[in-house]
N, CA, C and O atoms as a Maestro MAE file, in Angstrom:
{
 s_m_m2io_version
 :::
 2.0.0
}

f_m_ct {
 s_m_title
 :::
 protein
 m_atom[320] {
  # First column is atom index #
  i_m_mmod_type
  r_m_x_coord
  r_m_y_coord
  r_m_z_coord
  i_m_residue_number
  s_m_chain_name
  s_m_pdb_residue_name
  s_m_pdb_atom_name
  i_m_atomic_number
  :::
  1 25 -0.401 -21.782 -21.978 1 A "UNK " " N  " 7
  2 3 -1.608 -21.793 -22.779 1 A "UNK " " CA " 6
  3 2 -2.570 -22.838 -22.200 1 A "UNK " " C  " 6
  4 15 -2.160 -23.972 -21.955 1 A "UNK " " O  " 8
  5 25 -3.812 -22.488 -21.982 2 A "UNK " " N  " 7
  6 3 -4.804 -23.432 -21.456 2 A "UNK " " CA " 6
  7 2 -5.007 -24.629 -22.384 2 A "UNK " " C  " 6
  8 15 -4.665 -24.581 -23.565 2 A "UNK " " O  " 8
  9 25 -5.558 -25.679 -21.839 3 A "UNK " " N  " 7
  10 3 -5.786 -26.918 -22.576 3 A "UNK " " CA " 6
  11 2 -7.273 -27.051 -22.910 3 A "UNK " " C  " 6
  12 15 -8.098 -27.147 -22.002 3 A "UNK " " O  " 8
  13 25 -7.630 -27.058 -24.203 4 A "UNK " " N  " 7
  14 3 -9.045 -27.156 -24.592 4 A "UNK " " CA " 6
  15 2 -9.669 -28.493 -24.181 4 A "UNK " " C  " 6
  16 15 -8.995 -29.520 -24.098 4 A "UNK " " O  " 8
  17 25 -10.946 -28.443 -23.933 5 A "UNK " " N  " 7
  18 3 -11.727 -29.607 -23.527 5 A "UNK " " CA " 6
  19 2 -11.550 -30.773 -24.507 5 A "UNK " " C  " 6
  20 15 -11.386 -31.919 -24.089 5 A "UNK " " O  " 8
  21 25 -11.583 -30.482 -25.781 6 A "UNK " " N  " 7
  22 3 -11.479 -31.521 -26.806 6 A "UNK " " CA " 6
  23 2 -10.133 -32.246 -26.727 6 A "UNK " " C  " 6
  24 15 -10.065 -33.456 -26.944 6 A "UNK " " O  " 8
  25 25 -9.073 -31.514 -26.418 7 A "UNK " " N  " 7
  26 3 -7.742 -32.107 -26.311 7 A "UNK " " CA " 6
  27 2 -7.668 -33.049 -25.118 7 A "UNK " " C  " 6
  28 15 -7.096 -34.135 -25.217 7 A "UNK " " O  " 8
  29 25 -8.240 -32.640 -23.997 8 A "UNK " " N  " 7
  30 3 -8.259 -33.491 -22.804 8 A "UNK " " CA " 6
  31 2 -9.014 -34.781 -23.101 8 A "UNK " " C  " 6
  32 15 -8.538 -35.872 -22.787 8 A "UNK " " O  " 8
  33 25 -10.187 -34.652 -23.705 9 A "UNK " " N  " 7
  34 3 -10.994 -35.831 -24.032 9 A "UNK " " CA " 6
  35 2 -10.234 -36.763 -24.969 9 A "UNK " " C  " 6
  36 15 -10.250 -37.979 -24.776 9 A "UNK " " O  " 8
  37 25 -9.572 -36.213 -25.976 10 A "UNK " " N  " 7
  38 3 -8.827 -37.008 -26.938 10 A "UNK " " CA " 6
  39 2 -7.678 -37.761 -26.262 10 A "UNK " " C  " 6
  40 15 -7.460 -38.940 -26.542 10 A "UNK " " O  " 8
  41 25 -6.954 -37.091 -25.386 11 A "UNK " " N  " 7
  42 3 -5.826 -37.723 -24.702 11 A "UNK " " CA " 6
  43 2 -6.295 -38.875 -23.808 11 A "UNK " " C  " 6
  44 15 -5.654 -39.924 -23.753 11 A "UNK " " O  " 8
  45 25 -7.405 -38.675 -23.116 12 A "UNK " " N  " 7
  46 3 -7.941 -39.729 -22.260 12 A "UNK " " CA " 6
  47 2 -8.424 -40.897 -23.111 12 A "UNK " " C  " 6
  48 15 -8.186 -42.054 -22.763 12 A "UNK " " O  " 8
  49 25 -9.097 -40.611 -24.216 13 A "UNK " " N  " 7
  50 3 -9.602 -41.659 -25.114 13 A "UNK " " CA " 6
  51 2 -8.462 -42.467 -25.727 13 A "UNK " " C  " 6
  52 15 -8.604 -43.671 -25.942 13 A "UNK " " O  " 8
  53 25 -7.334 -41.819 -26.011 14 A "UNK " " N  " 7
  54 3 -6.184 -42.546 -26.552 14 A "UNK " " CA " 6
  55 2 -5.669 -43.564 -25.545 14 A "UNK " " C  " 6
  56 15 -5.268 -44.665 -25.922 14 A "UNK " " O  " 8
  57 25 -5.677 -43.207 -24.281 15 A "UNK " " N  " 7
  58 3 -5.193 -44.104 -23.230 15 A "UNK " " CA " 6
  59 2 -6.246 -45.118 -22.802 15 A "UNK " " C  " 6
  60 15 -5.920 -46.256 -22.461 15 A "UNK " " O  " 8
  61 25 -7.507 -44.704 -22.820 16 A "UNK " " N  " 7
  62 3 -8.619 -45.554 -22.368 16 A "UNK " " CA " 6
  63 2 -9.718 -45.521 -23.430 16 A "UNK " " C  " 6
  64 15 -10.694 -44.785 -23.278 16 A "UNK " " O  " 8
  65 25 -9.579 -46.303 -24.498 17 A "UNK " " N  " 7
  66 3 -10.514 -46.217 -25.634 17 A "UNK " " CA " 6
  67 2 -11.986 -46.420 -25.286 17 A "UNK " " C  " 6
  68 15 -12.859 -45.875 -25.961 17 A "UNK " " O  " 8
  69 25 -12.273 -47.203 -24.233 18 A "UNK " " N  " 7
  70 3 -13.681 -47.452 -23.897 18 A "UNK " " CA " 6
  71 2 -14.249 -46.423 -22.912 18 A "UNK " " C  " 6
  72 15 -15.383 -46.560 -22.452 18 A "UNK " " O  " 8
  73 25 -13.470 -45.410 -22.597 19 A "UNK " " N  " 7
  74 3 -13.882 -44.447 -21.570 19 A "UNK " " CA " 6
  75 2 -15.108 -43.641 -21.980 19 A "UNK " " C  " 6
  76 15 -15.232 -43.184 -23.116 19 A "UNK " " O  " 8
  77 25 -16.005 -43.487 -21.017 20 A "UNK " " N  " 7
  78 3 -17.110 -42.538 -21.122 20 A "UNK " " CA " 6
  79 2 -16.657 -41.328 -20.311 20 A "UNK " " C  " 6
  80 15 -16.403 -41.443 -19.112 20 A "UNK " " O  " 8
  81 25 -16.555 -40.178 -20.954 21 A "UNK " " N  " 7
  82 3 -15.975 -38.999 -20.326 21 A "UNK " " CA " 6
  83 2 -17.022 -37.899 -20.214 21 A "UNK " " C  " 6
  84 15 -17.637 -37.507 -21.206 21 A "UNK " " O  " 8
  85 25 -17.217 -37.404 -18.991 22 A "UNK " " N  " 7
  86 3 -18.073 -36.246 -18.746 22 A "UNK " " CA " 6
  87 2 -17.159 -35.156 -18.200 22 A "UNK " " C  " 6
  88 15 -16.727 -35.209 -17.049 22 A "UNK " " O  " 8
  89 25 -16.870 -34.169 -19.043 23 A "UNK " " N  " 7
  90 3 -15.905 -33.131 -18.702 23 A "UNK " " CA " 6
  91 2 -16.602 -31.783 -18.642 23 A "UNK " " C  " 6
  92 15 -17.289 -31.384 -19.582 23 A "UNK " " O  " 8
  93 25 -16.418 -31.087 -17.527 24 A "UNK " " N  " 7
  94 3 -17.059 -29.788 -17.317 24 A "UNK " " CA " 6
  95 2 -15.989 -28.727 -17.078 24 A "UNK " " C  " 6
  96 15 -15.122 -28.883 -16.218 24 A "UNK " " O  " 8
  97 25 -16.063 -27.649 -17.851 25 A "UNK " " N  " 7
  98 3 -15.171 -26.498 -17.664 25 A "UNK " " CA " 6
  99 2 -15.778 -25.649 -16.551 25 A "UNK " " C  " 6
  100 15 -16.780 -24.967 -16.765 25 A "UNK " " O  " 8
  101 25 -15.180 -25.689 -15.376 26 A "UNK " " N  " 7
  102 3 -15.771 -25.069 -14.191 26 A "UNK " " CA " 6
  103 2 -15.759 -23.548 -14.213 26 A "UNK " " C  " 6
  104 15 -16.644 -22.914 -13.637 26 A "UNK " " O  " 8
  105 25 -14.768 -22.955 -14.869 27 A "UNK " " N  " 7
  106 3 -14.635 -21.493 -14.856 27 A "UNK " " CA " 6
  107 2 -14.727 -20.892 -16.251 27 A "UNK " " C  " 6
  108 15 -14.489 -19.698 -16.433 27 A "UNK " " O  " 8
  109 25 -15.076 -21.723 -17.245 28 A "UNK " " N  " 7
  110 3 -15.167 -21.275 -18.636 28 A "UNK " " CA " 6
  111 2 -13.855 -20.616 -19.084 28 A "UNK " " C  " 6
  112 15 -13.853 -19.590 -19.765 28 A "UNK " " O  " 8
  113 25 -12.721 -21.251 -18.672 29 A "UNK " " N  " 7
  114 3 -11.415 -20.683 -18.998 29 A "UNK " " CA " 6
  115 2 -10.430 -21.703 -19.572 29 A "UNK " " C  " 6
  116 15 -9.249 -21.400 -19.740 29 A "UNK " " O  " 8
  117 25 -10.921 -22.928 -19.876 30 A "UNK " " N  " 7
  118 3 -10.063 -24.004 -20.387 30 A "UNK " " CA " 6
  119 2 -8.896 -24.304 -19.451 30 A "UNK " " C  " 6
  120 15 -7.833 -24.726 -19.906 30 A "UNK " " O  " 8
  121 25 -9.079 -24.096 -18.164 31 A "UNK " " N  " 7
  122 3 -7.990 -24.263 -17.216 31 A "UNK " " CA " 6
  123 2 -8.424 -24.933 -15.912 31 A "UNK " " C  " 6
  124 15 -7.580 -25.419 -15.159 31 A "UNK " " O  " 8
  125 25 -9.720 -24.964 -15.639 32 A "UNK " " N  " 7
  126 3 -10.255 -25.537 -14.402 32 A "UNK " " CA " 6
  127 2 -11.420 -26.468 -14.772 32 A "UNK " " C  " 6
  128 15 -12.486 -26.014 -15.188 32 A "UNK " " O  " 8
  129 25 -11.193 -27.776 -14.613 33 A "UNK " " N  " 7
  130 3 -12.171 -28.761 -15.049 33 A "UNK " " CA " 6
  131 2 -12.543 -29.723 -13.934 33 A "UNK " " C  " 6
  132 15 -11.814 -29.890 -12.956 33 A "UNK " " O  " 8
  133 25 -13.696 -30.349 -14.110 34 A "UNK " " N  " 7
  134 3 -14.104 -31.515 -13.328 34 A "UNK " " CA " 6
  135 2 -14.431 -32.596 -14.346 34 A "UNK " " C  " 6
  136 15 -15.091 -32.327 -15.350 34 A "UNK " " O  " 8
  137 25 -13.974 -33.812 -14.094 35 A "UNK " " N  " 7
  138 3 -14.211 -34.899 -15.040 35 A "UNK " " CA " 6
  139 2 -14.648 -36.151 -14.295 35 A "UNK " " C  " 6
  140 15 -14.137 -36.473 -13.223 35 A "UNK " " O  " 8
  141 25 -15.610 -36.848 -14.894 36 A "UNK " " N  " 7
  142 3 -15.997 -38.180 -14.452 36 A "UNK " " CA " 6
  143 2 -15.692 -39.116 -15.610 36 A "UNK " " C  " 6
  144 15 -16.153 -38.908 -16.732 36 A "UNK " " O  " 8
  145 25 -14.908 -40.147 -15.324 37 A "UNK " " N  " 7
  146 3 -14.488 -41.085 -16.358 37 A "UNK " " CA " 6
  147 2 -14.896 -42.484 -15.933 37 A "UNK " " C  " 6
  148 15 -14.556 -42.938 -14.841 37 A "UNK " " O  " 8
  149 25 -15.627 -43.163 -16.806 38 A "UNK " " N  " 7
  150 3 -16.030 -44.542 -16.577 38 A "UNK " " CA " 6
  151 2 -15.306 -45.406 -17.597 38 A "UNK " " C  " 6
  152 15 -15.372 -45.151 -18.800 38 A "UNK " " O  " 8
  153 25 -14.613 -46.433 -17.106 39 A "UNK " " N  " 7
  154 3 -13.861 -47.316 -17.998 39 A "UNK " " CA " 6
  155 2 -13.682 -48.679 -17.355 39 A "UNK " " C  " 6
  156 15 -13.534 -48.792 -16.138 39 A "UNK " " O  " 8
  157 25 -13.697 -49.714 -18.187 40 A "UNK " " N  " 7
  158 3 -13.427 -51.060 -17.688 40 A "UNK " " CA " 6
  159 2 -11.968 -51.204 -17.254 40 A "UNK " " C  " 6
  160 15 -11.647 -52.105 -16.478 40 A "UNK " " O  " 8
  161 25 -11.084 -50.340 -17.737 41 A "UNK " " N  " 7
  162 3 -9.666 -50.390 -17.367 41 A "UNK " " CA " 6
  163 2 -9.445 -50.118 -15.881 41 A "UNK " " C  " 6
  164 15 -8.381 -50.433 -15.348 41 A "UNK " " O  " 8
  165 25 -10.424 -49.543 -15.215 42 A "UNK " " N  " 7
  166 3 -10.298 -49.231 -13.789 42 A "UNK " " CA " 6
  167 2 -10.627 -50.418 -12.883 42 A "UNK " " C  " 6
  168 15 -10.342 -50.376 -11.686 42 A "UNK " " O  " 8
  169 25 -11.220 -51.469 -13.435 43 A "UNK " " N  " 7
  170 3 -11.621 -52.624 -12.622 43 A "UNK " " CA " 6
  171 2 -10.423 -53.201 -11.891 43 A "UNK " " C  " 6
  172 15 -9.365 -53.420 -12.482 43 A "UNK " " O  " 8
  173 25 -10.598 -53.443 -10.608 44 A "UNK " " N  " 7
  174 3 -9.573 -54.075 -9.799 44 A "UNK " " CA " 6
  175 2 -8.451 -53.148 -9.357 44 A "UNK " " C  " 6
  176 15 -7.493 -53.590 -8.723 44 A "UNK " " O  " 8
  177 25 -8.561 -51.883 -9.683 45 A "UNK " " N  " 7
  178 3 -7.529 -50.911 -9.313 45 A "UNK " " CA " 6
  179 2 -8.079 -49.957 -8.261 45 A "UNK " " C  " 6
  180 15 -9.264 -49.624 -8.273 45 A "UNK " " O  " 8
  181 25 -7.217 -49.524 -7.358 46 A "UNK " " N  " 7
  182 3 -7.612 -48.552 -6.345 46 A "UNK " " CA " 6
  183 2 -7.724 -47.162 -6.944 46 A "UNK " " C  " 6
  184 15 -7.283 -46.931 -8.070 46 A "UNK " " O  " 8
  185 25 -8.310 -46.240 -6.202 47 A "UNK " " N  " 7
  186 3 -8.515 -44.869 -6.684 47 A "UNK " " CA " 6
  187 2 -7.203 -44.176 -7.076 47 A "UNK " " C  " 6
  188 15 -7.142 -43.483 -8.091 47 A "UNK " " O  " 8
  189 25 -6.171 -44.366 -6.274 48 A "UNK " " N  " 7
  190 3 -4.899 -43.706 -6.595 48 A "UNK " " CA " 6
  191 2 -4.365 -44.210 -7.925 48 A "UNK " " C  " 6
  192 15 -3.914 -43.420 -8.754 48 A "UNK " " O  " 8
  193 25 -4.413 -45.509 -8.131 49 A "UNK " " N  " 7
  194 3 -3.936 -46.072 -9.402 49 A "UNK " " CA " 6
  195 2 -4.805 -45.592 -10.571 49 A "UNK " " C  " 6
  196 15 -4.287 -45.294 -11.648 49 A "UNK " " O  " 8
  197 25 -6.112 -45.519 -10.362 50 A "UNK " " N  " 7
  198 3 -7.006 -45.023 -11.411 50 A "UNK " " CA " 6
  199 2 -6.665 -43.580 -11.776 50 A "UNK " " C  " 6
  200 15 -6.588 -43.236 -12.956 50 A "UNK " " O  " 8
  201 25 -6.461 -42.747 -10.775 51 A "UNK " " N  " 7
  202 3 -6.136 -41.341 -11.030 51 A "UNK " " CA " 6
  203 2 -4.768 -41.214 -11.693 51 A "UNK " " C  " 6
  204 15 -4.571 -40.360 -12.557 51 A "UNK " " O  " 8
  205 25 -3.820 -42.068 -11.288 52 A "UNK " " N  " 7
  206 3 -2.503 -42.061 -11.919 52 A "UNK " " CA " 6
  207 2 -2.621 -42.383 -13.412 52 A "UNK " " C  " 6
  208 15 -1.878 -41.841 -14.230 52 A "UNK " " O  " 8
  209 25 -3.558 -43.268 -13.758 53 A "UNK " " N  " 7
  210 3 -3.784 -43.601 -15.167 53 A "UNK " " CA " 6
  211 2 -4.227 -42.356 -15.948 53 A "UNK " " C  " 6
  212 15 -3.838 -42.170 -17.101 53 A "UNK " " O  " 8
  213 25 -5.036 -41.514 -15.317 54 A "UNK " " N  " 7
  214 3 -5.497 -40.283 -15.976 54 A "UNK " " CA " 6
  215 2 -4.339 -39.296 -16.098 54 A "UNK " " C  " 6
  216 15 -4.154 -38.689 -17.153 54 A "UNK " " O  " 8
  217 25 -3.565 -39.130 -15.037 55 A "UNK " " N  " 7
  218 3 -2.408 -38.234 -15.106 55 A "UNK " " CA " 6
  219 2 -1.435 -38.697 -16.187 55 A "UNK " " C  " 6
  220 15 -0.889 -37.874 -16.923 55 A "UNK " " O  " 8
  221 25 -1.214 -40.008 -16.289 56 A "UNK " " N  " 7
  222 3 -0.337 -40.537 -17.333 56 A "UNK " " CA " 6
  223 2 -0.903 -40.243 -18.720 56 A "UNK " " C  " 6
  224 15 -0.152 -39.920 -19.640 56 A "UNK " " O  " 8
  225 25 -2.216 -40.353 -18.872 57 A "UNK " " N  " 7
  226 3 -2.852 -40.074 -20.159 57 A "UNK " " CA " 6
  227 2 -2.655 -38.617 -20.576 57 A "UNK " " C  " 6
  228 15 -2.592 -38.309 -21.767 57 A "UNK " " O  " 8
  229 25 -2.557 -37.725 -19.590 58 A "UNK " " N  " 7
  230 3 -2.396 -36.297 -19.880 58 A "UNK " " CA " 6
  231 2 -0.940 -35.916 -20.149 58 A "UNK " " C  " 6
  232 15 -0.640 -34.751 -20.413 58 A "UNK " " O  " 8
  233 25 -0.048 -36.882 -20.083 59 A "UNK " " N  " 7
  234 3 1.348 -36.743 -20.526 59 A "UNK " " CA " 6
  235 2 2.056 -35.489 -20.010 59 A "UNK " " C  " 6
  236 15 2.653 -34.741 -20.784 59 A "UNK " " O  " 8
  237 25 1.984 -35.272 -18.708 60 A "UNK " " N  " 7
  238 3 2.725 -34.168 -18.107 60 A "UNK " " CA " 6
  239 2 2.087 -32.803 -18.241 60 A "UNK " " C  " 6
  240 15 2.678 -31.803 -17.833 60 A "UNK " " O  " 8
  241 25 0.907 -32.741 -18.798 61 A "UNK " " N  " 7
  242 3 0.262 -31.430 -18.971 61 A "UNK " " CA " 6
  243 2 -0.459 -30.952 -17.718 61 A "UNK " " C  " 6
  244 15 -0.756 -29.765 -17.587 61 A "UNK " " O  " 8
  245 25 -0.743 -31.875 -16.791 62 A "UNK " " N  " 7
  246 3 -1.380 -31.487 -15.533 62 A "UNK " " CA " 6
  247 2 -0.393 -30.655 -14.736 62 A "UNK " " C  " 6
  248 15 0.749 -31.063 -14.523 62 A "UNK " " O  " 8
  249 25 -0.835 -29.491 -14.299 63 A "UNK " " N  " 7
  250 3 0.030 -28.594 -13.550 63 A "UNK " " CA " 6
  251 2 0.770 -27.612 -14.434 63 A "UNK " " C  " 6
  252 15 1.341 -26.639 -13.941 63 A "UNK " " O  " 8
  253 25 0.766 -27.851 -15.718 64 A "UNK " " N  " 7
  254 3 1.389 -26.944 -16.670 64 A "UNK " " CA " 6
  255 2 0.306 -26.252 -17.491 64 A "UNK " " C  " 6
  256 15 -0.151 -25.163 -17.142 64 A "UNK " " O  " 8
  257 25 -0.098 -26.892 -18.579 65 A "UNK " " N  " 7
  258 3 -1.155 -26.324 -19.422 65 A "UNK " " CA " 6
  259 2 -2.536 -26.468 -18.791 65 A "UNK " " C  " 6
  260 15 -3.443 -25.688 -19.078 65 A "UNK " " O  " 8
  261 25 -2.684 -27.460 -17.940 66 A "UNK " " N  " 7
  262 3 -3.952 -27.714 -17.258 66 A "UNK " " CA " 6
  263 2 -3.749 -27.436 -15.777 66 A "UNK " " C  " 6
  264 15 -3.041 -28.175 -15.093 66 A "UNK " " O  " 8
  265 25 -4.362 -26.385 -15.289 67 A "UNK " " N  " 7
  266 3 -4.129 -25.938 -13.918 67 A "UNK " " CA " 6
  267 2 -4.842 -26.804 -12.880 67 A "UNK " " C  " 6
  268 15 -4.233 -27.200 -11.887 67 A "UNK " " O  " 8
  269 25 -6.116 -27.099 -13.097 68 A "UNK " " N  " 7
  270 3 -6.896 -27.820 -12.088 68 A "UNK " " CA " 6
  271 2 -7.833 -28.824 -12.744 68 A "UNK " " C  " 6
  272 15 -8.543 -28.502 -13.696 68 A "UNK " " O  " 8
  273 25 -7.825 -30.048 -12.218 69 A "UNK " " N  " 7
  274 3 -8.695 -31.096 -12.723 69 A "UNK " " CA " 6
  275 2 -9.182 -31.938 -11.546 69 A "UNK " " C  " 6
  276 15 -8.405 -32.668 -10.930 69 A "UNK " " O  " 8
  277 25 -10.467 -31.830 -11.242 70 A "UNK " " N  " 7
  278 3 -11.097 -32.683 -10.225 70 A "UNK " " CA " 6
  279 2 -11.513 -33.970 -10.929 70 A "UNK " " C  " 6
  280 15 -12.276 -33.935 -11.894 70 A "UNK " " O  " 8
  281 25 -11.012 -35.108 -10.446 71 A "UNK " " N  " 7
  282 3 -11.219 -36.381 -11.116 71 A "UNK " " CA " 6
  283 2 -12.112 -37.295 -10.292 71 A "UNK " " C  " 6
  284 15 -11.916 -37.467 -9.089 71 A "UNK " " O  " 8
  285 25 -13.099 -37.878 -10.969 72 A "UNK " " N  " 7
  286 3 -13.891 -38.968 -10.402 72 A "UNK " " CA " 6
  287 2 -13.802 -40.119 -11.390 72 A "UNK " " C  " 6
  288 15 -14.119 -39.959 -12.569 72 A "UNK " " O  " 8
  289 25 -13.368 -41.287 -10.907 73 A "UNK " " N  " 7
  290 3 -13.257 -42.454 -11.767 73 A "UNK " " CA " 6
  291 2 -14.247 -43.519 -11.321 73 A "UNK " " C  " 6
  292 15 -14.520 -43.684 -10.132 73 A "UNK " " O  " 8
  293 25 -14.777 -44.237 -12.306 74 A "UNK " " N  " 7
  294 3 -15.735 -45.296 -12.040 74 A "UNK " " CA " 6
  295 2 -15.365 -46.486 -12.917 74 A "UNK " " C  " 6
  296 15 -15.206 -46.339 -14.129 74 A "UNK " " O  " 8
  297 25 -15.226 -47.661 -12.312 75 A "UNK " " N  " 7
  298 3 -14.980 -48.865 -13.090 75 A "UNK " " CA " 6
  299 2 -16.279 -49.251 -13.779 75 A "UNK " " C  " 6
  300 15 -17.318 -49.363 -13.128 75 A "UNK " " O  " 8
  301 25 -16.228 -49.454 -15.075 76 A "UNK " " N  " 7
  302 3 -17.424 -49.833 -15.836 76 A "UNK " " CA " 6
  303 2 -18.061 -51.061 -15.183 76 A "UNK " " C  " 6
  304 15 -17.385 -52.044 -14.879 76 A "UNK " " O  " 8
  305 25 -19.352 -50.981 -14.980 77 A "UNK " " N  " 7
  306 3 -20.079 -52.071 -14.346 77 A "UNK " " CA " 6
  307 2 -20.292 -51.870 -12.857 77 A "UNK " " C  " 6
  308 15 -21.090 -52.583 -12.249 77 A "UNK " " O  " 8
  309 25 -19.582 -50.896 -12.245 78 A "UNK " " N  " 7
  310 3 -19.775 -50.585 -10.831 78 A "UNK " " CA " 6
  311 2 -20.747 -49.430 -10.688 78 A "UNK " " C  " 6
  312 15 -20.906 -48.626 -11.607 78 A "UNK " " O  " 8
  313 25 -21.388 -49.350 -9.552 79 A "UNK " " N  " 7
  314 3 -22.259 -48.204 -9.265 79 A "UNK " " CA " 6
  315 2 -21.391 -47.008 -8.951 79 A "UNK " " C  " 6
  316 15 -20.295 -47.158 -8.409 79 A "UNK " " O  " 8
  317 25 -21.871 -45.816 -9.288 80 A "UNK " " N  " 7
  318 3 -21.100 -44.588 -9.025 80 A "UNK " " CA " 6
  319 2 -21.115 -44.233 -7.582 80 A "UNK " " C  " 6
  320 15 -20.519 -43.232 -7.186 80 A "UNK " " O  " 8
  :::
 }
 m_bond[319] {
  # First column is bond index #
  i_m_from
  i_m_to
  i_m_order
  :::
  1 1 2 1
  2 2 3 1
  3 3 4 2
  4 3 5 1
  5 5 6 1
  6 6 7 1
  7 7 8 2
  8 7 9 1
  9 9 10 1
  10 10 11 1
  11 11 12 2
  12 11 13 1
  13 13 14 1
  14 14 15 1
  15 15 16 2
  16 15 17 1
  17 17 18 1
  18 18 19 1
  19 19 20 2
  20 19 21 1
  21 21 22 1
  22 22 23 1
  23 23 24 2
  24 23 25 1
  25 25 26 1
  26 26 27 1
  27 27 28 2
  28 27 29 1
  29 29 30 1
  30 30 31 1
  31 31 32 2
  32 31 33 1
  33 33 34 1
  34 34 35 1
  35 35 36 2
  36 35 37 1
  37 37 38 1
  38 38 39 1
  39 39 40 2
  40 39 41 1
  41 41 42 1
  42 42 43 1
  43 43 44 2
  44 43 45 1
  45 45 46 1
  46 46 47 1
  47 47 48 2
  48 47 49 1
  49 49 50 1
  50 50 51 1
  51 51 52 2
  52 51 53 1
  53 53 54 1
  54 54 55 1
  55 55 56 2
  56 55 57 1
  57 57 58 1
  58 58 59 1
  59 59 60 2
  60 59 61 1
  61 61 62 1
  62 62 63 1
  63 63 64 2
  64 63 65 1
  65 65 66 1
  66 66 67 1
  67 67 68 2
  68 67 69 1
  69 69 70 1
  70 70 71 1
  71 71 72 2
  72 71 73 1
  73 73 74 1
  74 74 75 1
  75 75 76 2
  76 75 77 1
  77 77 78 1
  78 78 79 1
  79 79 80 2
  80 79 81 1
  81 81 82 1
  82 82 83 1
  83 83 84 2
  84 83 85 1
  85 85 86 1
  86 86 87 1
  87 87 88 2
  88 87 89 1
  89 89 90 1
  90 90 91 1
  91 91 92 2
  92 91 93 1
  93 93 94 1
  94 94 95 1
  95 95 96 2
  96 95 97 1
  97 97 98 1
  98 98 99 1
  99 99 100 2
  100 99 101 1
  101 101 102 1
  102 102 103 1
  103 103 104 2
  104 103 105 1
  105 105 106 1
  106 106 107 1
  107 107 108 2
  108 107 109 1
  109 109 110 1
  110 110 111 1
  111 111 112 2
  112 111 113 1
  113 113 114 1
  114 114 115 1
  115 115 116 2
  116 115 117 1
  117 117 118 1
  118 118 119 1
  119 119 120 2
  120 119 121 1
  121 121 122 1
  122 122 123 1
  123 123 124 2
  124 123 125 1
  125 125 126 1
  126 126 127 1
  127 127 128 2
  128 127 129 1
  129 129 130 1
  130 130 131 1
  131 131 132 2
  132 131 133 1
  133 133 134 1
  134 134 135 1
  135 135 136 2
  136 135 137 1
  137 137 138 1
  138 138 139 1
  139 139 140 2
  140 139 141 1
  141 141 142 1
  142 142 143 1
  143 143 144 2
  144 143 145 1
  145 145 146 1
  146 146 147 1
  147 147 148 2
  148 147 149 1
  149 149 150 1
  150 150 151 1
  151 151 152 2
  152 151 153 1
  153 153 154 1
  154 154 155 1
  155 155 156 2
  156 155 157 1
  157 157 158 1
  158 158 159 1
  159 159 160 2
  160 159 161 1
  161 161 162 1
  162 162 163 1
  163 163 164 2
  164 163 165 1
  165 165 166 1
  166 166 167 1
  167 167 168 2
  168 167 169 1
  169 169 170 1
  170 170 171 1
  171 171 172 2
  172 171 173 1
  173 173 174 1
  174 174 175 1
  175 175 176 2
  176 175 177 1
  177 177 178 1
  178 178 179 1
  179 179 180 2
  180 179 181 1
  181 181 182 1
  182 182 183 1
  183 183 184 2
  184 183 185 1
  185 185 186 1
  186 186 187 1
  187 187 188 2
  188 187 189 1
  189 189 190 1
  190 190 191 1
  191 191 192 2
  192 191 193 1
  193 193 194 1
  194 194 195 1
  195 195 196 2
  196 195 197 1
  197 197 198 1
  198 198 199 1
  199 199 200 2
  200 199 201 1
  201 201 202 1
  202 202 203 1
  203 203 204 2
  204 203 205 1
  205 205 206 1
  206 206 207 1
  207 207 208 2
  208 207 209 1
  209 209 210 1
  210 210 211 1
  211 211 212 2
  212 211 213 1
  213 213 214 1
  214 214 215 1
  215 215 216 2
  216 215 217 1
  217 217 218 1
  218 218 219 1
  219 219 220 2
  220 219 221 1
  221 221 222 1
  222 222 223 1
  223 223 224 2
  224 223 225 1
  225 225 226 1
  226 226 227 1
  227 227 228 2
  228 227 229 1
  229 229 230 1
  230 230 231 1
  231 231 232 2
  232 231 233 1
  233 233 234 1
  234 234 235 1
  235 235 236 2
  236 235 237 1
  237 237 238 1
  238 238 239 1
  239 239 240 2
  240 239 241 1
  241 241 242 1
  242 242 243 1
  243 243 244 2
  244 243 245 1
  245 245 246 1
  246 246 247 1
  247 247 248 2
  248 247 249 1
  249 249 250 1
  250 250 251 1
  251 251 252 2
  252 251 253 1
  253 253 254 1
  254 254 255 1
  255 255 256 2
  256 255 257 1
  257 257 258 1
  258 258 259 1
  259 259 260 2
  260 259 261 1
  261 261 262 1
  262 262 263 1
  263 263 264 2
  264 263 265 1
  265 265 266 1
  266 266 267 1
  267 267 268 2
  268 267 269 1
  269 269 270 1
  270 270 271 1
  271 271 272 2
  272 271 273 1
  273 273 274 1
  274 274 275 1
  275 275 276 2
  276 275 277 1
  277 277 278 1
  278 278 279 1
  279 279 280 2
  280 279 281 1
  281 281 282 1
  282 282 283 1
  283 283 284 2
  284 283 285 1
  285 285 286 1
  286 286 287 1
  287 287 288 2
  288 287 289 1
  289 289 290 1
  290 290 291 1
  291 291 292 2
  292 291 293 1
  293 293 294 1
  294 294 295 1
  295 295 296 2
  296 295 297 1
  297 297 298 1
  298 298 299 1
  299 299 300 2
  300 299 301 1
  301 301 302 1
  302 302 303 1
  303 303 304 2
  304 303 305 1
  305 305 306 1
  306 306 307 1
  307 307 308 2
  308 307 309 1
  309 309 310 1
  310 310 311 1
  311 311 312 2
  312 311 313 1
  313 313 314 1
  314 314 315 1
  315 315 316 2
  316 315 317 1
  317 317 318 1
  318 318 319 1
  319 319 320 2
  :::
 }
}
């Protein structure tokens, strides 16, 4: 079963309460998304660690209920 946009946003917000989330359903199918997440929690962390934080927030749903997610992370206060 596909993962609704609202559920993805909620899961990320639970893990990163200060996150600003811009989530786009690329195929209008609740299965292929692009997301830009800005959070102070990313400060001082490399891209791989930042992306791992998002995968952890999705609690194993990536690759199962959520087929594709293009991730862009930005540390709050940094330029995009």
